[in-house]
Structures are given as structure tokens and as C-alpha cells.
C-alpha positions in Angstrom: -13.7 29.1 -9.1 -11.9 25.8 -8.4 -15.2 24.5 -7.1 -16.9 25.2 -10.4 -14.1 23.4 -12.2 -14.5 20.4 -10.0 -18.3 20.3 -10.7 -17.7 20.6 -14.4 -15.2 17.7 -14.3 -17.6 15.5 -12.4 -20.4 16.3 -14.8 -18.2 15.4 -17.7 -17.2 12.1 -16.0 -20.8 11.2 -15.2 -21.8 11.9 -18.8 -18.9 9.7 -20.1 -19.8 6.9 -17.7 -23.4 6.7 -19.2 -22.0 5.0 -22.3 -20.7 1.6 -21.0 -23.1 -1.3 -20.2 -20.9 -2.2 -17.2 -18.3 -0.5 -15.1 -15.9 -2.8 -13.2 -14.2 -2.0 -9.9 -11.5 -3.9 -8.1 -12.7 -3.5 -4.6 -15.9 -3.0 -2.6 -14.4 0.2 -1.3 -14.0 1.6 -4.8 -17.4 0.4 -5.8 -19.1 2.2 -2.9 -17.0 5.4 -3.5 -18.0 5.4 -7.2 -21.7 4.9 -6.2 -21.4 7.9 -3.9 -20.0 10.1 -6.6 -22.1 8.8 -9.5 -25.4 7.3 -8.2 -26.7 7.0 -11.8 -24.4 4.1 -12.4 -26.8 1.8 -10.4 -26.4 -1.9 -11.3 -23.9 -1.2 -14.0 -21.2 -0.8 -11.4 -19.8 -4.3 -10.7 -17.2 -5.7 -8.4 -14.5 -7.9 -10.0 -11.5 -8.3 -7.8 -8.2 -8.2 -9.6 -6.3 -11.4 -10.0 -3.0 -12.0 -8.2 0.1 -12.2 -10.4 2.0 -15.3 -9.8 5.2 -15.3 -7.9 7.5 -18.0 -6.7 6.6 -18.6 -3.0 9.7 -19.3 -1.0 10.0 -21.3 2.2 9.7 -19.0 5.2 13.1 -18.2 6.7 13.4 -18.5 10.5 14.4 -15.5 12.5 18.1 -15.6 13.3 18.2 -12.7 15.8 14.8 -13.1 17.5 13.5 -9.8 16.2 10.1 -9.5 14.6 10.7 -8.7 10.9 8.4 -6.0 9.5 8.1 -5.4 5.8 7.0 -2.1 4.3 6.8 -1.6 0.5 5.7 1.4 -1.4 6.9 4.6 -3.0 8.7 6.5 -0.3 6.5 9.6 -0.1 4.1 10.9 2.6 0.8 9.4 1.4 2.1 5.9 1.8 2.9 6.6 5.4 6.4 5.3 6.0 6.8 8.1 8.6 3.8 6.6 10.5 5.7 3.3 10.8 8.9 5.1 11.8 7.0 7.0 14.6 5.5 3.7 15.9 8.9 2.0 15.9 10.4 4.8 18.1 8.1 3.7 20.9 9.1 0.0 20.7 12.2 -1.8 21.9 14.6 -1.9 18.9 16.1 -5.2 20.1 12.7 -6.8 19.5 11.8 -5.4 16.1 13.4 -4.6 12.8 11.9 -3.1 9.7 12.8 -3.3 6.0 11.5 -0.4 3.9 11.4 -1.3 0.2 10.4 1.4 -2.2 11.5 3.7 -5.0 12.2 7.3 -4.3 11.5 10.3 -6.4 13.8 13.3 -6.6 11.0 15.7 -5.4 10.5 13.6 -2.3 14.2 13.1 -1.4 14.0 15.5 1.6 11.2 13.2 3.0 13.5 10.1 2.6 16.4 12.0 4.1 14.3 12.8 7.1 13.2 9.2 7.4 16.8 8.0 7.3 17.9 10.5 9.9 15.0 9.6 12.2 15.8 5.9 11.9 19.5 6.0 12.7 19.0 4.7 16.2 16.5 2.1 15.1 16.8 -1.2 13.4 15.5 0.0 10.0 16.9 -0.9 6.7 16.2 1.0 3.5 16.3 -1.6 0.7 15.2 0.4 -2.4 13.0 -0.8 -5.2 12.5 -4.5 -5.9 11.3 -6.4 -8.9 8.2 -8.7 -8.8 10.4 -11.8 -9.3 12.1 -11.0 -5.9 8.8 -10.8 -4.0 8.7 -14.5 -2.9 12.1 -14.2 -1.4 11.3 -10.9 0.3 8.1 -12.2 1.8 9.9 -15.3 3.1 12.4 -13.1 5.0 9.7 -11.2 6.9 7.0 -11.9 9.5 4.5 -9.1 9.0 3.6 -6.7 6.1 2.9 -3.2 7.4 0.9 -0.8 5.3 0.6 2.5 7.2 -0.8 4.6 4.4 -2.5 7.9 5.1 -4.2 8.0 1.7 -7.2 6.0 0.6 -6.1 2.9 -1.3 -8.5 1.4 -3.9 -6.9 -2.1 -3.9 -3.7 -3.8 -2.7 -2.2 -6.6 -4.6 0.7 -6.7 -2.2 -1.6 -7.3 0.8 -3.2 -10.2 -1.0 0.2 -11.6 -2.0 1.5 -11.3 1.6 -1.6 -13.2 2.9 -1.0 -15.9 0.3 2.5 -16.3 1.6 1.2 -16.6 5.2 2.2 -13.1 6.4 -0.2 -11.2 8.5 -1.0 -7.7 7.2 -1.2 -4.7 9.5 -2.8 -1.9 7.5 -4.3 1.5 8.1 -8.1 1.6 7.9 -8.0 3.6 4.6 -10.0 2.5 1.7 -9.5 -1.1 0.5 
């Protein structure tokens, strides 16, 4: 009876969501999703986009090898779609494009990361690991495009907004916000 359990959870959430005078969402996508799940929220559901944390914007670094520099950032596990980017790169000339994959790994998903590393041996792909927010300005300045190939629905992306503030185009999957 997993279906019954899901119904019970939604009923409990809907009951709890009757108490607040207002419910804030960070994106229009999430607002509409919530309206679909809980139509009784009506006008209490309000869109208030998240602010962008400040970061030191660095001067854009020119390309030294002529390659288009792609930037991927996210936890290296399937829903974030790094494998989608890798598949796309396989069909493009490696002398024209390079990609830097920034992101933490989790022990459970290490086989996924190992497979990505194996599949990118012949490509110009660099695994950079996790980064701290104070490094973001420098990282953005070293790239030309942010790529977000997620296969899950995202509710909001601070990174996409930060990249746009830095002048980087963002290529993202049409998933959520």
C-alpha cells in the first residue's frame, strides 16, 4: 500500500499548510508545482525569488588554447546529469571544447564517477572536485559557458543566476526552474 502511504503524507502536508498566512516559494516553477499538489493554498502561495549571495567577480580570462570552456558544477550523481554532458561531448571535436566538472562525490556514487572518468579519458574533461563559494568568481572567469544537464526537476538555481551575473551564458535542461 505505498500509494495509500503517499496519500496519507499529502493529506498531512495539506493540513499543516493550512496554518500559515503565507507560503513563500523561490521560483515560479515551484509555485505552480505546489499549486498543483495543494490547490487549497490559493493566494497564500507567493513567489519571492532567493537573493544571490555575493561573490567577488573576477575579470574574464581569455582563452589560451582556443577551446570553448564549459563549466559543470553539481554533486556527481545521476540526477544532476554529468553523464548527459559527457555523452554530448563525445560527439563534438575535442580540440574545440573542454569541460571542467566541479562537484563533490559520495561513496555510494563512486562507481558512477569512475564510469564518467573512464568515458572521458579521450576527451578534454577535467574533474576538479568540490569548490568553496569564495572560489566561484575565479572559476566563472575561467569558463565561457555554464552547462546544467540535470535530469531531475530543479526548484531554483543560484548558480545559474550567479553565472549570468558574471556574463556567462547558461545552457540548461528544461527541467523545473
